C-alpha positions as CSV (number, residue, x, y, z in Angstrom):
1,M,4.9,-74.2,10.2
2,P,8.5,-75.2,11.1
3,D,9.8,-73.9,14.3
4,A,12.7,-71.4,14.4
5,S,15.3,-74.0,15.3
6,I,14.5,-76.0,12.2
7,C,14.7,-72.8,10.0
8,Q,18.1,-72.0,11.4
9,T,19.5,-75.5,10.6
10,Q,22.6,-75.1,8.5
11,D,22.6,-78.5,6.8
12,L,19.2,-79.2,5.2
13,S,20.5,-82.5,3.7
14,E,19.8,-84.3,7.0
15,L,16.1,-83.4,6.8
16,P,13.5,-85.2,4.8
17,Y,13.4,-84.0,1.2
18,G,10.0,-82.4,1.4
19,L,10.7,-80.5,4.6
20,A,14.1,-79.3,3.4
21,E,12.5,-77.9,0.3
22,E,9.8,-76.1,2.3
23,L,12.4,-74.6,4.7
24,N,14.5,-73.4,1.7
25,K,11.5,-71.7,0.2
26,L,10.7,-70.1,3.6
27,R,14.3,-68.8,3.9
28,I,14.1,-67.2,0.4
29,E,10.7,-65.6,1.2
30,L,11.9,-64.3,4.5
31,A,15.0,-62.8,2.8
32,R,12.8,-61.2,0.2
33,Q,10.4,-59.7,2.8
34,F,13.4,-58.4,4.7
35,D,14.8,-56.7,1.7
36,I,11.4,-55.2,0.9
37,N,11.0,-53.9,4.5
38,K,14.5,-52.5,4.4
39,R,13.8,-50.6,1.2
40,V,10.5,-49.3,2.6
41,A,12.2,-48.2,5.8
42,E,15.0,-46.5,3.8
43,E,12.5,-44.8,1.5
44,A,10.5,-43.6,4.5
45,A,13.7,-42.3,6.1
46,E,14.7,-40.5,2.9
47,T,11.2,-39.0,2.5
48,E,11.3,-37.8,6.1
49,E,14.8,-36.3,5.6
50,R,13.7,-34.6,2.3
51,T,10.7,-33.2,4.1
52,R,12.8,-31.9,7.0
53,L,15.3,-30.4,4.6
54,M,12.6,-28.6,2.6
55,L,10.9,-27.3,5.8
56,D,14.3,-26.1,7.2
57,A,15.2,-24.4,3.9
58,A,11.8,-22.7,3.6
59,P,11.7,-19.0,4.4
60,L,8.4,-19.5,6.4
61,C,8.3,-20.5,10.0
62,S,6.7,-23.9,10.5
63,M,5.4,-25.3,13.8
64,M,3.2,-28.3,14.8
65,W,0.5,-27.8,17.4
66,T,-1.6,-30.4,19.2
67,R,-5.2,-30.1,20.1
68,D,-4.3,-29.2,23.7
69,Y,-2.3,-26.2,22.4
70,R,1.2,-27.6,22.7
71,V,4.0,-27.0,20.3
72,I,5.7,-30.3,19.5
73,D,7.9,-29.5,16.5
74,C,9.3,-26.6,14.4
75,N,11.6,-26.0,11.5
76,K,15.1,-24.4,11.5
77,T,13.7,-21.1,10.2
78,T,11.6,-20.7,13.4
79,I,14.6,-21.4,15.7
80,E,16.7,-18.8,13.9
81,L,14.0,-16.2,13.7
82,F,13.5,-16.3,17.5
83,E,17.2,-16.5,18.1
84,M,17.1,-19.8,20.1
85,R,20.0,-22.2,20.4
86,N,18.1,-25.3,19.4
87,K,14.6,-26.8,18.9
88,R,14.2,-27.8,22.6
89,E,14.8,-24.3,23.8
90,L,12.4,-22.9,21.3
91,L,9.6,-25.4,22.2
92,E,10.1,-24.6,25.9
93,K,10.1,-20.8,25.5
94,F,7.9,-20.2,22.5
95,L,4.8,-18.9,24.4
96,T,7.0,-16.3,26.1
97,F,7.2,-14.5,22.8
98,N,3.5,-13.7,22.8
99,P,2.6,-10.3,24.2
100,E,-0.2,-10.2,26.7
101,Y,-2.5,-8.6,24.2
102,Q,-2.7,-8.7,20.4
103,P,-3.0,-5.4,18.4
104,N,-6.8,-5.9,18.2
105,G,-6.9,-5.6,22.0
106,H,-7.7,-9.3,22.7
107,L,-5.7,-11.5,25.0
108,S,-3.0,-13.5,23.1
109,A,-3.8,-16.7,25.0
110,E,-7.5,-16.6,24.2
111,E,-6.9,-15.6,20.6
112,G,-4.4,-18.3,20.0
113,H,-6.6,-21.0,21.4
114,K,-9.5,-19.7,19.4
115,Y,-7.6,-19.9,16.1
116,I,-6.2,-23.4,16.8
117,D,-9.7,-24.6,17.6
118,L,-11.0,-23.1,14.4
119,A,-8.3,-24.8,12.4
120,F,-9.1,-28.2,14.0
121,N,-12.8,-27.8,13.3
122,K,-12.6,-26.3,9.8
123,G,-9.4,-27.8,8.5
124,G,-7.5,-24.5,8.4
125,Y,-7.5,-20.9,9.3
126,H,-5.7,-17.7,8.3
127,F,-5.0,-14.6,10.5
128,D,-2.4,-11.9,11.4
129,W,-0.4,-12.3,14.7
130,S,2.1,-10.3,16.6
131,H,5.0,-11.7,18.7
132,I,7.3,-9.7,20.9
133,M,11.1,-10.1,20.4
134,H,13.9,-10.0,23.0
135,D,14.4,-6.3,22.5
136,G,10.8,-5.5,23.0
137,T,9.9,-4.8,19.3
138,L,6.9,-6.4,17.8
139,L,7.2,-9.1,15.1
140,P,4.1,-8.9,12.9
141,M,3.3,-12.2,11.1
142,E,0.8,-13.6,8.7
143,V,-0.2,-17.1,9.8
144,T,-1.9,-20.0,8.0
145,L,-3.0,-23.0,10.0
146,V,-3.6,-26.4,8.3
147,R,-5.0,-29.5,9.9
148,V,-3.1,-32.7,9.0
149,R,-3.0,-36.4,10.1
150,Y,0.0,-37.4,12.1
151,K,0.5,-40.8,13.8
152,G,-3.2,-41.6,13.7
153,E,-4.3,-38.2,15.1
154,H,-5.0,-34.7,13.9
155,V,-2.5,-31.9,14.5
156,V,-2.3,-28.4,13.2
157,V,0.7,-27.2,11.3
158,A,1.3,-23.4,11.4
159,F,3.1,-21.6,8.5
160,A,4.0,-18.0,9.5
161,K,5.5,-15.3,7.4
162,D,7.6,-12.4,8.9
163,L,5.9,-9.2,7.8
164,R,8.4,-6.7,9.1
165,Q,10.0,-6.1,5.7
166,I,6.6,-5.8,4.1
167,K,5.4,-3.4,6.8
168,R,8.5,-1.3,6.2
169,M,7.9,-1.2,2.5
170,E,4.2,-0.2,3.1
171,K,5.4,2.6,5.4
172,N,7.9,3.7,2.8
173,I,5.3,3.6,0.0
174,L,2.9,5.8,2.1
175,W,5.8,8.2,2.8
176,L,6.7,8.4,-0.9
177,E,3.1,8.9,-1.8
178,S,2.8,11.8,0.6
179,E,6.1,13.2,-0.5
180,S,5.2,12.9,-4.2
181,E,2.0,14.8,-3.6
182,K,3.9,17.6,-2.0
183,I,5.7,18.3,-5.2
184,Y,2.4,19.4,-6.7
185,Y,1.3,21.8,-4.0
186,D,2.3,25.3,-3.2
187,P,3.7,25.3,0.4
188,L,2.4,28.8,1.1
189,T,-1.2,28.7,-0.1
190,G,-1.8,24.9,0.0
191,I,-3.3,24.9,-3.6
192,Y,-1.7,23.3,-6.6
193,N,1.6,24.8,-7.9
194,R,3.0,25.7,-11.3
195,R,4.3,22.2,-11.9
196,Y,0.8,20.7,-11.4
197,F,-0.7,23.3,-13.5
198,D,1.6,22.6,-16.5
199,E,1.1,18.8,-16.2
200,G,-2.6,19.0,-15.4
201,L,-3.4,21.4,-18.2
202,A,-1.6,19.2,-20.7
203,R,-3.6,16.1,-19.5
204,V,-6.9,18.1,-19.8
205,L,-6.0,19.3,-23.3
206,H,-5.1,15.8,-24.5
207,A,-8.4,14.4,-23.1
208,L,-10.6,17.1,-24.5
209,S,-8.9,17.1,-27.9
210,R,-10.1,13.5,-28.4
211,T,-13.7,14.5,-28.0
212,S,-13.6,18.2,-29.3
213,G,-14.5,19.3,-25.8
214,K,-14.5,22.9,-24.6
215,L,-11.9,24.3,-22.2
216,G,-12.0,27.5,-20.2
217,L,-8.8,29.1,-18.8
218,M,-8.3,32.2,-16.7
219,M,-5.3,34.0,-15.3
220,V,-6.0,35.9,-12.1
221,D,-3.7,38.7,-10.7
222,I,-4.0,40.6,-7.5
223,D,-4.2,44.3,-8.2
224,F,-1.2,46.3,-6.9
225,F,0.1,43.5,-4.8
226,K,3.6,45.0,-4.6
227,N,2.1,48.1,-3.1
228,Y,0.2,45.9,-0.6
229,N,3.4,44.2,0.5
230,D,5.2,47.5,0.8
231,T,2.4,48.9,2.9
232,Y,1.4,46.0,5.2
233,G,4.6,43.9,5.1
234,H,5.4,40.5,3.7
235,S,3.8,38.5,6.5
236,A,0.5,40.2,5.8
237,G,1.2,39.6,2.1
238,D,1.5,35.9,2.7
239,D,-1.8,35.9,4.6
240,C,-3.4,37.8,1.7
241,L,-2.2,35.2,-0.8
242,R,-3.6,32.4,1.3
243,V,-7.0,34.1,1.5
244,I,-7.2,34.9,-2.2
245,A,-6.1,31.3,-3.1
246,E,-8.8,29.8,-1.0
247,T,-11.4,32.3,-2.4
248,I,-10.6,31.5,-6.0
249,K,-10.6,27.8,-5.3
250,S,-14.0,27.9,-3.6
251,S,-15.4,30.0,-6.5
252,A,-14.5,27.3,-9.0
253,G,-16.3,24.5,-7.2
254,R,-16.6,21.7,-9.6
255,A,-14.6,18.5,-9.0
256,E,-13.0,18.7,-12.4
257,D,-11.9,22.3,-12.1
258,F,-8.6,23.1,-10.5
259,V,-6.8,26.2,-9.3
260,A,-3.0,26.7,-9.2
261,R,-0.6,29.4,-8.0
262,Y,1.0,30.3,-11.3
263,G,3.7,32.4,-9.7
264,G,4.0,35.3,-7.3
265,D,0.5,36.9,-6.9
266,E,-0.8,35.3,-10.1
267,F,-3.2,32.3,-10.2
268,A,-4.5,30.1,-12.9
269,V,-8.0,28.5,-13.1
270,V,-8.6,25.5,-15.4
271,L,-12.2,24.8,-16.3
272,P,-12.7,21.6,-18.4
273,N,-15.9,21.3,-20.4
274,T,-16.7,25.0,-19.9
275,D,-17.9,27.4,-22.6
276,E,-17.9,31.2,-22.7
277,S,-21.0,31.6,-20.5
278,G,-19.7,29.3,-17.8
279,A,-16.2,30.8,-17.8
280,C,-17.5,34.3,-17.5
281,S,-19.9,33.3,-14.7
282,I,-17.1,31.9,-12.7
283,A,-15.0,35.0,-13.4
284,E,-17.8,37.3,-12.0
285,R,-18.1,35.0,-9.0
286,I,-14.3,35.3,-8.3
287,L,-14.4,39.1,-8.5
288,E,-17.4,39.3,-6.2
289,N,-16.0,36.8,-3.6
290,V,-12.6,38.6,-3.5
291,R,-14.4,41.9,-2.9
292,N,-16.4,40.2,-0.1
293,T,-13.2,39.3,1.7
294,E,-12.9,43.0,2.5
295,I,-9.1,43.0,2.8
296,P,-8.0,46.6,3.2
297,H,-5.7,47.9,0.6
298,V,-5.1,51.7,1.1
299,S,-2.3,51.7,-1.5
300,S,-4.6,50.5,-4.3
301,S,-5.6,53.1,-6.9
302,V,-8.9,51.3,-7.8
303,S,-10.4,50.4,-4.5
304,S,-9.9,50.8,-0.7
305,M,-10.3,47.0,-0.6
306,L,-8.2,44.3,-2.3
307,T,-9.3,43.4,-5.8
308,V,-8.2,41.2,-8.7
309,S,-8.0,41.3,-12.5
310,I,-8.8,38.4,-14.7
311,G,-8.1,37.3,-18.2
312,V,-10.6,34.7,-19.4
313,T,-10.6,32.6,-22.6
314,S,-12.4,29.5,-23.8
315,G,-12.7,27.4,-26.9
316,T,-13.1,24.0,-28.5
317,V,-9.9,22.0,-28.0
318,R,-8.3,20.8,-31.3
319,Q,-5.4,18.5,-31.9
320,M,-3.1,21.3,-32.8
321,H,-3.7,23.2,-29.5
322,T,-0.9,23.4,-27.0
323,V,-0.7,24.5,-23.4
324,D,1.1,27.7,-24.5
325,V,-1.7,28.7,-26.9
326,F,-4.3,28.8,-24.1
327,I,-1.9,30.5,-21.6
328,Q,-0.8,33.2,-24.0
329,R,-4.4,34.0,-24.9
330,A,-5.4,34.2,-21.2
331,D,-2.4,36.4,-20.4
332,E,-3.3,38.8,-23.2
333,L,-6.8,39.2,-21.8
334,L,-5.4,39.7,-18.3
335,Y,-3.2,42.5,-19.6
336,K,-6.2,44.0,-21.3
337,A,-8.2,43.9,-18.0
338,K,-5.4,45.7,-16.2
339,Q,-5.1,48.3,-18.9
340,S,-8.9,48.8,-18.8
341,G,-8.8,49.8,-15.1
342,R,-8.4,46.6,-13.1
343,N,-10.9,45.1,-10.7
344,R,-12.6,43.4,-13.7
345,Y,-12.3,40.6,-16.2
346,D,-11.9,40.6,-20.0
347,Y,-13.0,37.6,-22.1
348,G,-11.9,36.5,-25.5
349,Y,-12.3,33.4,-27.7
350,L,-9.2,31.3,-28.2
């Protein structure tokens, strides 16, 4: 192999022909290898730059951990999220963002080491984590750890997603669900209201019409309730409505049955898949259970205790049947029960 001084000779004409030819070939090969190495280095730099740009542009926080639990790198998103000036400051202060305990009651230091060990041993791990911000608020995060090869050794890369917006959305959804339920309940008695009755009865009719199922419906009215309010006061009247609502509800005990406050002192009972015998049986039970409440009613002309009157109807549901058809029939029978002396029920087919 020619030494370096010969390779650097400017005038090869002074050298023997064979040696000059070999040196010229060597120069060409060295230049080719230099170009290849340069291109490889440039491509590697470009790849590293693209990777850095992608990580910095990613909405997820990304950090690199060593086996001895040190953070050695992070992306721009992490720096911005924790409101640090630069990467160096973040790497120095990152562990200060861990509260002493995680929400599960375990020490943050012990939990963090455990998760990193699991990632190194298994190749990855997924868990929830909470940091604490400068203002003392918690930062919930969803973290995925992935073991990768870096400079001949294994490290763990953490990808963390800020869950604050998701948590707020979940909280809002729960609030909306609770609020939406309220629109179907009567605030005084706690049972379903007229709106639920109208929509619920329509759903039941639609379902039963497809199978020619039977439906029972009853309208229940407290006897001489105006007199009761005039005698005992509206506060006592409200208490009375609550007791009667609960009594009627407990009397129609199947899961598919439902009771609603139809308006004022009138209640509706919807009994899917119920024939004449079943509907009349429940009506008798309501009458008896209301009497057993033994609510005094000195201004009633039918009893010294509070009573109710009930209109009961049932029939096979057909496609042409509407909500109004059933309600009108039950109302007619309720009126008949009142005209016949109250404290009773009257039944009629649809």
